[in-house]
C-alpha positions as CSV (number, residue, x, y, z in Angstrom):
1,M,86.6,140.4,110.9
2,K,87.9,142.3,113.9
3,K,87.6,139.1,116.0
4,L,89.9,137.3,113.5
5,L,92.5,140.1,113.5
6,T,93.3,139.9,117.2
7,P,97.0,140.4,118.2
8,R,97.3,136.7,119.1
9,N,95.9,135.6,115.7
10,V,98.1,138.0,113.8
11,I,101.2,136.7,115.7
12,V,100.3,133.1,115.2
13,A,99.5,133.5,111.5
14,T,102.7,135.4,110.8
15,S,104.7,132.9,112.7
16,L,103.1,129.9,110.9
17,L,103.9,131.5,107.5
18,I,107.5,132.2,108.4
19,S,107.8,128.7,110.0
20,A,106.4,127.1,106.9
21,I,109.0,128.8,104.6
22,I,111.9,127.8,106.9
23,L,110.5,124.2,107.3
24,Y,110.5,124.0,103.5
25,K,114.1,125.0,103.4
26,I,114.9,122.4,106.1
27,I,113.1,119.6,104.2
28,L,115.2,120.4,101.1
29,E,118.3,120.0,103.3
30,Y,117.1,116.7,104.6
31,L,115.7,115.3,101.3
32,P,118.9,113.3,100.4
33,D,118.7,111.7,103.8
34,L,115.1,110.8,103.4
35,K,115.8,109.2,100.0
36,L,118.6,107.2,101.5
37,L,116.4,106.1,104.4
38,V,113.7,104.6,102.0
39,N,116.3,103.1,99.7
40,P,116.3,99.3,100.2
41,A,120.0,99.2,99.3
42,G,120.9,101.8,101.9
43,N,122.5,100.9,105.2
44,K,122.2,102.4,108.7
45,E,125.8,103.5,109.0
46,L,125.8,105.4,105.8
47,F,122.4,107.0,106.7
48,V,123.7,108.1,110.2
49,E,126.9,109.5,108.6
50,Q,125.0,111.5,106.0
51,F,122.4,112.6,108.5
52,R,125.1,114.0,110.8
53,S,126.9,115.7,107.9
54,H,124.7,118.8,107.9
55,G,126.4,122.1,108.7
56,N,125.8,125.8,109.4
57,N,122.8,126.1,107.1
58,V,120.8,123.6,109.1
59,I,122.0,125.0,112.4
60,F,120.8,128.5,111.3
61,F,117.4,127.2,110.1
62,L,116.8,125.2,113.2
63,I,117.7,128.0,115.6
64,I,115.4,130.5,113.7
65,L,112.6,127.9,113.6
66,I,112.9,127.2,117.4
67,T,113.1,130.9,118.0
68,I,109.9,131.7,116.1
69,I,108.0,128.7,117.6
70,N,109.0,129.7,121.1
71,A,107.8,133.2,120.5
72,T,104.4,132.1,119.3
73,P,101.5,131.5,121.7
74,G,100.2,127.9,121.5
75,L,103.1,126.3,119.6
76,S,105.6,123.8,120.8
77,S,109.2,123.4,119.6
78,A,109.6,119.9,121.0
79,F,109.8,118.1,117.7
80,I,112.3,120.5,116.2
81,C,114.4,120.3,119.4
82,I,114.4,116.5,119.0
83,L,115.4,116.9,115.3
84,S,118.3,119.0,116.5
85,G,119.5,116.2,118.7
86,L,119.0,113.7,115.8
87,T,121.1,115.8,113.5
88,F,123.9,117.2,115.6
89,G,124.1,114.9,118.6
90,P,123.7,115.6,122.3
91,L,126.2,118.5,122.7
92,L,125.7,120.7,119.6
93,G,122.0,119.7,119.5
94,S,121.6,121.0,123.1
95,L,123.4,124.2,122.2
96,V,121.1,124.8,119.2
97,N,118.1,124.2,121.4
98,I,119.2,126.5,124.2
99,V,120.1,129.3,121.8
100,G,116.8,129.0,119.9
101,S,114.7,128.7,123.1
102,L,116.5,131.7,124.7
103,L,116.1,133.9,121.6
104,G,112.4,132.8,121.2
105,N,111.5,133.7,124.8
106,L,113.2,137.0,124.6
107,L,111.4,137.8,121.3
108,S,108.1,136.8,123.0
109,I,108.8,139.4,125.7
110,V,109.4,142.1,123.1
111,V,106.3,141.1,121.1
112,M,104.2,141.2,124.3
113,G,105.4,144.7,124.9
114,K,104.2,145.8,121.5
115,F,100.7,144.5,121.8
116,T,99.1,146.1,124.9
117,T,95.8,144.2,124.5
118,L,97.7,140.9,124.6
119,A,99.6,142.0,127.7
120,E,96.4,143.1,129.4
121,K,94.8,139.7,128.9
122,A,97.9,138.0,130.2
123,R,98.0,140.1,133.3
124,S,94.5,139.0,134.2
125,K,95.5,135.3,134.5
126,K,95.6,133.8,138.0
127,W,99.0,132.1,137.4
128,V,100.6,135.5,136.5
129,K,99.3,137.0,139.7
130,K,100.4,134.0,141.7
131,I,104.0,134.3,140.5
132,E,104.0,138.1,140.7
133,H,103.2,137.9,144.4
134,A,105.4,134.9,145.2
135,K,108.1,135.1,147.9
136,N,110.8,133.9,145.4
137,P,109.5,134.9,141.9
138,S,112.8,134.0,140.2
139,L,112.5,130.4,141.3
140,E,108.8,130.3,140.4
141,L,109.6,131.5,136.9
142,V,112.4,129.0,136.4
143,I,110.1,126.2,137.5
144,A,107.4,127.5,135.2
145,Y,109.8,127.4,132.2
146,I,110.9,123.8,133.1
147,I,107.5,122.4,133.8
148,P,104.8,123.7,131.4
149,I,102.2,124.4,134.0
150,I,101.1,127.5,132.2
151,P,101.6,128.6,128.5
152,V,105.1,129.9,128.0
153,F,104.0,133.2,126.7
154,L,102.3,133.9,130.1
155,V,105.6,133.0,131.8
156,N,107.4,135.4,129.5
157,Y,104.9,138.2,130.2
158,T,105.2,137.6,134.0
159,L,109.0,137.8,133.7
160,S,108.6,141.1,131.7
161,I,106.7,142.8,134.5
162,F,109.5,142.4,137.0
163,K,112.1,145.1,137.1
164,F,114.9,142.7,136.6
165,S,118.0,143.6,134.6
166,L,118.3,142.1,131.1
167,A,121.1,139.9,132.4
168,K,118.9,138.4,135.2
169,K,116.1,137.8,132.7
170,I,118.4,136.0,130.4
171,F,119.8,133.9,133.4
172,I,116.2,133.0,134.5
173,I,115.3,131.9,130.9
174,L,118.5,129.9,130.5
175,L,118.0,128.0,133.7
176,G,114.4,127.3,132.7
177,V,115.1,126.1,129.1
178,L,118.3,124.2,129.9
179,P,116.8,120.9,131.2
180,T,114.3,120.3,128.4
181,S,116.8,121.5,125.7
182,I,119.3,118.9,126.8
183,I,116.6,116.2,127.3
184,Y,115.3,116.7,123.8
185,A,118.8,116.7,122.2
186,Y,119.8,113.5,124.1
187,G,116.5,111.9,123.2
188,G,117.0,112.7,119.5
189,N,120.5,111.4,119.6
190,S,119.4,108.1,121.3
191,I,116.7,107.6,118.7
192,L,119.1,108.0,115.7
193,E,121.8,105.8,117.2
194,G,119.3,103.2,118.5
195,H,120.3,103.5,122.2
196,I,117.3,101.7,123.8
197,K,118.4,102.7,127.3
198,G,118.6,106.3,126.3
199,I,115.2,106.2,124.6
200,I,113.6,104.6,127.7
201,I,115.2,107.3,129.9
202,F,114.0,110.1,127.5
203,V,110.4,108.7,127.4
204,A,110.4,108.2,131.2
205,I,111.6,111.8,131.9
206,T,109.0,113.2,129.5
207,L,106.2,111.2,131.2
208,V,107.3,112.4,134.6
209,I,107.2,116.0,133.4
210,V,103.7,115.5,131.9
211,F,102.6,113.7,135.1
212,F,103.8,116.5,137.4
213,T,102.3,119.1,135.1
214,Y,98.9,117.4,135.3
215,L,99.1,117.2,139.1
216,L,100.0,120.8,139.4
217,K,97.3,121.9,137.1
218,K,94.7,119.7,138.8
219,S,95.7,121.0,142.3
220,D,95.2,124.6,141.0
221,D,91.7,123.9,139.7
C-alpha cells in the first residue's frame, strides 16, 4: 500500500481526477460542434464558425487543463495545446498555450518543493547534475524545455535548485515553452482550416524535434 501512495502516484492520481472533471466540462462545451460535425446536412463553413465561437469559459478550462497536465510527471499537454489552436486560431491559441504551460511549470516547481522524497529522487538523475554543472545553465534549461530530452518535471526541479530570481525563472520557462506553444497552436489552426502546407510544416517540425530528441538521448546512453 505504501508503494502505491508514493508522492508521484498521489500527484498523478489527483491530477488525473481534476483533469477528468475539467475535460468533461470541455466536452460539454464542444458537444454542439461534434453534433454539427457528424450531421450529414452540416457544412464546413458553419462548423468552423461555430467551433471558433467559444469564449472565456473554454479559454479558462483549457488554461487550467494545460496547467495541471504540465505540472504532472509523465503527462503531455500536446493534444490540448493543438485543440487550443483549433479553437482560437494561431494567436490567441498560442497565448492560451503559453499561459497554461508557464503556470503548469511554476506549479510543478512548487509541488516539487513540497515533496522532499520526490525532489531527492530527481536530484540523483544524471541529467539534473549535468545541467547543474553546465557553463551556461540558463541556456541548457531553455533547450531542455524546448526539446524534451528529459522529463519536464526534472527540468523544473533543476531550475528550482538554482538561486535565480522569480523573474529569471519565469523568463527561462517562457523562452522554453514559447516555440512548442506556437507550433501546436499554428498546427491546430492549419488542421481546422485545411491548410495542407501548414499541416506539412507542423508535422515536419514535430518530426525534427522527435528526431533530435532521439539523437540526444542516444548519445547520452
